[in-house]
C-alpha positions in Angstrom: 25.5 121.2 -126.4 25.5 117.3 -126.3 28.3 115.3 -124.6 28.2 111.6 -124.5 24.4 111.7 -124.6 24.2 114.2 -121.8 22.8 117.7 -122.6 25.1 120.3 -121.3 24.0 124.0 -121.0 27.2 125.8 -121.6 26.4 129.2 -119.9 24.9 127.3 -116.9 28.0 125.1 -116.6 30.3 128.1 -116.7 28.3 129.7 -113.9 28.6 126.6 -111.9 32.3 126.4 -112.6 32.8 129.9 -111.3 30.9 128.9 -108.1 33.0 125.8 -107.6 36.2 127.8 -108.3 35.3 130.4 -105.7 34.9 127.6 -103.1 38.4 126.4 -104.0 40.1 129.8 -103.5 40.2 131.0 -107.1 39.7 134.7 -107.7 38.1 134.6 -111.1 37.3 132.2 -114.0 37.2 132.8 -117.7 36.9 130.7 -120.9 39.1 131.2 -124.0 39.0 129.6 -127.5 41.8 127.7 -129.0 42.6 129.9 -132.1 45.6 131.9 -130.9 47.0 132.3 -134.4 47.1 136.1 -134.1 49.7 135.6 -131.2 52.0 133.5 -133.3 53.9 136.4 -135.1 54.8 138.1 -131.8 55.9 134.8 -130.2 58.0 133.9 -133.2 59.7 137.3 -133.2 60.4 137.1 -129.4 62.1 133.7 -129.9 64.0 134.9 -133.0 65.4 137.8 -131.0 66.7 135.4 -128.4 64.8 137.2 -125.6 64.1 133.8 -124.0 67.7 133.4 -123.1 68.6 129.9 -121.9 65.0 128.9 -121.5 65.4 126.3 -124.3 62.0 124.8 -123.7 60.5 128.0 -125.1 62.1 127.5 -128.5 61.8 123.7 -128.3 58.0 123.8 -128.4 57.9 126.7 -130.7 54.5 127.7 -131.9 52.9 124.7 -130.1 52.5 127.2 -127.3 50.0 129.0 -129.4 48.2 126.0 -130.6 46.3 124.3 -127.6 44.7 121.6 -129.8 48.2 120.5 -130.9 49.4 120.4 -127.3 46.4 118.5 -126.0 44.6 116.9 -129.0 40.8 117.3 -128.7 41.0 120.6 -126.8 38.2 122.9 -127.9 38.0 125.4 -124.9 40.4 126.5 -122.2 39.1 127.3 -118.8 41.4 130.0 -117.3 41.8 130.8 -113.6 43.3 133.6 -111.5 44.5 133.1 -107.9 45.6 136.1 -105.8 48.7 135.6 -103.7 49.2 138.6 -101.4 49.3 137.2 -97.9 46.3 137.9 -95.7 48.6 139.8 -93.3 49.8 142.2 -96.0 49.6 145.8 -94.5 48.4 148.9 -96.2 51.3 150.6 -98.0 52.9 147.4 -98.8 54.5 148.6 -101.9 56.4 151.2 -100.0 57.5 148.7 -97.4 58.9 146.4 -100.2 60.8 149.3 -101.8 62.3 150.1 -98.4 63.9 146.6 -98.3 66.0 147.6 -101.3 67.4 150.5 -99.2 68.8 148.0 -96.6 71.7 146.4 -98.5 72.2 143.7 -95.9 68.7 142.4 -96.1 67.8 139.6 -98.5 64.9 140.4 -100.8 62.8 137.5 -102.1 60.0 138.1 -104.6 56.7 138.3 -102.8 55.1 135.4 -104.7 57.9 133.0 -103.5 57.6 133.7 -99.7 54.8 131.1 -99.2 54.1 127.6 -100.5 55.0 126.7 -104.1 52.2 128.0 -106.2 52.7 125.2 -108.8 51.6 122.8 -106.1 48.7 124.9 -104.9 47.3 125.8 -108.3 47.7 122.4 -109.9 46.0 120.6 -107.0 43.0 122.9 -106.9 42.7 123.0 -110.7 42.5 119.2 -110.6 39.9 119.4 -107.9 37.9 121.9 -110.1 38.1 119.5 -113.1 36.8 116.7 -110.8 33.9 118.9 -109.8 33.1 119.4 -113.5 33.4 115.6 -114.1 30.9 115.0 -111.4 28.4 117.2 -113.1 28.9 116.2 -116.8 30.5 112.8 -116.7 34.0 111.9 -117.9 35.6 114.4 -120.3 39.0 115.0 -121.8 41.0 117.6 -119.8 44.5 118.5 -118.6 45.5 121.1 -116.1 48.4 123.5 -116.3 50.1 126.2 -114.2 53.3 127.5 -115.6 54.2 123.9 -116.3 54.0 123.4 -120.1 54.2 125.2 -123.4 51.1 127.3 -122.6 50.5 131.0 -123.5 49.1 131.7 -120.1 49.0 135.5 -120.4 47.5 135.4 -123.8 44.7 133.0 -122.8 44.1 135.0 -119.6 43.7 138.2 -121.6 41.4 136.6 -124.1 39.2 135.3 -121.4 38.7 138.6 -119.6 41.0 138.4 -116.6 42.7 141.6 -117.6 44.9 143.2 -120.3 48.5 142.9 -121.1 50.5 145.5 -119.2 53.6 147.2 -120.6 55.7 144.9 -118.3 54.1 141.9 -120.2 52.1 140.8 -117.1 48.3 140.6 -117.0 46.7 143.6 -115.3 43.3 143.8 -113.8 41.4 147.0 -112.8 40.0 145.1 -109.8 43.1 143.2 -108.8 46.2 144.6 -110.2 48.8 141.9 -111.2 49.6 140.1 -107.9 48.1 136.8 -109.0 48.9 133.4 -110.4 47.4 131.9 -113.6 46.3 128.4 -114.4 44.4 126.6 -117.1 42.3 123.5 -117.8 42.4 122.4 -121.4 39.0 120.7 -122.1 37.2 118.9 -124.9 33.9 120.6 -123.9 32.8 123.5 -126.0 32.1 126.4 -123.7 31.0 129.9 -124.3 34.0 132.2 -124.5 34.5 135.1 -122.1 34.7 138.7 -123.3 38.1 140.4 -123.2 38.5 143.7 -121.3 39.9 147.0 -122.6 43.4 148.1 -121.9 44.1 150.8 -119.2 47.8 151.6 -119.1 47.4 154.8 -121.1 50.6 156.8 -121.3 52.0 155.4 -118.1 55.3 153.7 -118.4 56.4 153.5 -114.8 57.2 149.8 -115.1 59.6 150.5 -118.0 61.3 153.4 -116.3 61.9 151.5 -112.9 63.2 148.3 -114.3 66.7 148.0 -112.7 68.3 146.4 -115.7 66.3 147.9 -118.6 64.9 144.5 -119.3 61.6 145.9 -120.7 63.0 147.1 -124.0 59.7 148.4 -125.2 56.0 148.2 -124.2 55.1 144.5 -123.8 58.6 143.4 -124.9 60.8 141.8 -122.3 64.4 140.7 -122.8 64.5 137.9 -120.3 68.3 137.8 -120.5 68.4 141.1 -118.6 65.4 140.4 -116.2 66.4 139.9 -112.6 63.7 137.2 -112.2 65.3 135.2 -115.1 68.8 135.8 -113.9 68.2 134.7 -110.3 65.8 131.8 -111.1 66.0 130.4 -114.7 69.6 131.2 -115.5 72.0 128.5 -114.6 75.4 129.9 -115.2 77.4 133.0 -114.2 75.3 136.2 -113.9 76.7 138.7 -116.3 79.2 140.9 -114.5 77.8 144.2 -115.9 74.3 143.3 -114.4 75.4 142.2 -111.0 75.5 145.7 -109.4 72.1 146.3 -110.7 70.6 143.3 -108.9 71.4 144.9 -105.5 70.1 142.6 -102.7 67.4 140.8 -104.7 68.2 137.1 -104.4 65.2 135.5 -105.8 63.1 137.3 -108.4 62.2 141.0 -108.7 58.9 142.8 -108.0 59.8 146.4 -109.0 57.6 146.6 -112.1 54.7 145.5 -110.1 55.4 147.5 -107.0 55.4 150.8 -109.0 52.3 149.9 -111.1 49.3 152.2 -110.0 46.9 149.4 -110.6 48.3 147.3 -107.8 46.7 149.5 -105.2 43.8 147.2 -106.1 45.8 144.1 -105.5 43.8 141.6 -103.4 44.8 139.4 -100.6 44.7 135.7 -100.9 41.9 133.7 -99.3 44.4 130.8 -98.8 46.9 130.3 -96.0 49.3 128.7 -98.4 50.6 132.0 -99.5 51.3 133.3 -96.0 54.9 134.3 -95.6 57.2 131.7 -94.3 59.5 132.6 -91.4 63.0 133.3 -92.7 62.0 134.2 -96.3 61.1 137.8 -95.5 63.4 140.3 -93.8 66.3 137.9 -93.3 69.9 139.0 -93.5 72.0 138.0 -96.5 74.7 136.8 -94.2 72.2 134.5 -92.4 71.0 132.9 -95.6 74.5 132.6 -97.0 75.4 130.4 -94.0 72.8 127.8 -94.8 74.2 124.4 -95.6 72.6 122.4 -98.4 70.7 120.3 -95.8 69.3 123.5 -94.2 68.4 125.0 -97.6 66.4 121.9 -98.5 64.8 121.9 -95.1 63.8 125.6 -95.0 62.6 125.6 -98.6 60.6 122.4 -98.5 57.4 123.0 -100.4 58.7 126.3 -101.6 59.2 127.4 -105.3 62.8 128.5 -104.2 63.9 125.0 -103.8 64.0 124.3 -107.4 67.0 126.6 -108.1 69.2 124.4 -105.7 71.7 125.4 -103.1 74.5 126.2 -105.6 72.5 128.9 -107.4 71.0 130.1 -104.0 74.7 130.8 -102.9 75.5 132.4 -106.3 72.6 134.8 -105.9 73.4 135.7 -102.3 77.0 136.2 -103.1 76.0 138.9 -105.6 73.9 140.5 -103.0 76.7 140.4 -100.5 79.1 141.9 -103.0 76.7 144.8 -103.6 76.2 145.3 -99.8 80.0 145.2 -99.2 80.5 148.0 -101.7 78.2 150.3 -99.7 78.8 149.2 -96.2 82.3 147.8 -95.8 80.8 145.4 -93.2 83.3 143.1 -91.6 80.7 140.4 -91.1 79.8 140.4 -94.8 83.4 140.1 -95.7 83.9 137.2 -93.3 80.9 135.4 -94.6 82.2 135.6 -98.2 85.7 134.5 -97.1 84.1 131.4 -95.5 82.8 130.3 -98.9 85.9 131.3 -100.9 86.9 127.6 -101.1 83.5 126.3 -102.0 83.7 123.2 -104.3 81.4 124.8 -106.9 83.4 127.0 -109.4 80.1 128.9 -109.9 79.9 129.9 -106.3 83.7 130.5 -106.0 83.6 132.9 -109.0 80.8 135.0 -107.6 82.4 135.0 -104.1 85.7 136.3 -105.7 83.8 139.0 -107.5 82.0 140.1 -104.3 85.2 140.3 -102.3 86.8 142.8 -104.6 83.7 145.2 -104.5 
């Protein structure tokens, strides 16, 4: 393949990209084409059903998500990347340890991916470095990096480029690495040989569907985000539906249940990067302790974390729900006192959830 007068050996370049990616901490690399037309009907139906909830950007960009060459004109290939995120200190039997947290109502549960550094920052920076390595080899080329940051069908591209198959919970699953990983992409104007997809291996298992606390997985590979705890605690800006609050339990940021129960995650890999090591205070902390954070403390303790983007108001909203659920089962005086201390909060959103919690 010729590029600006330079002869580029596609297979050789992809092999080099994989080597450079490994040095940067990526777990695997693939290449996808840009014809995602077969994914458009499913995307259109998902949007038509309103399963995207308040994530207006999903509908705003519409089918552009399935058309890489429209999003970034000139794109002819997509380099896809996987980065494992389990901390290096993750012990054996970690799934059971995480489930035990849900049996301690006073403990705050933060999704495992969010306990370290913001993956957007880590992935984007390293994808850019990877693009620079490619540029040093082939000369200037058109490219743009993404990681959960634009209208990109990340899971679809990942599946098409061989990282895994689409699990019934809609996440990408790998026989070698489970699903505990982040995805990222580099849209490029270089024509590269596409990776081969892998076969599916969920079989008759539907453990992820059965365990979902809010029945958000309405059918295999169909997720109603409006019921998903990750959506409700992170993406949703308003009041959490009253009927779903008891089901959230003590989860204050995200939910890992469908991944924890998945048999394939016994093969989940630990990260090679210290960025995803757990931060002190975001694992095993008490709801009462986190509820007492001032906005200044929230900003300080979540600096560089993905959690910061929900803001202090939603942070308090989520914890108030957790405290209400804990109060129902423990009748703890400290929990009631913590809630009463926020009863006059200036935010109507926080006050409403505190009021709900106090009557549990």
